[in-house]
C-alpha positions in Angstrom: 84.3 16.0 42.9 81.0 16.2 41.1 82.8 15.9 37.7 84.7 12.9 38.9 81.4 11.4 40.3 79.8 12.0 36.8 82.7 10.4 35.4 82.9 7.6 37.4 78.9 6.8 37.1 79.5 7.1 33.4 82.2 4.5 33.4 79.8 2.2 35.2 77.1 2.8 32.8 79.4 1.8 30.0 80.7 -1.2 31.8 77.1 -2.4 32.4 76.4 -1.7 28.7 79.3 -3.7 27.5 78.4 -6.4 30.2 75.0 -6.7 28.8 76.2 -7.0 25.2 78.5 -9.5 26.0 76.0 -11.6 28.1 73.7 -11.2 25.1 76.3 -12.6 22.6 77.7 -15.3 25.2 74.6 -16.4 26.9 
C-alpha cells in the first residue's frame, strides 16, 4: 500500500511539473 501511495504521489508531482512547464510555455 505504501509503495502504491508513493508511486501515486510521484505521479501527481510529475503531472504538476508538466502542467507548470506547459503553462510557462502557453501562458
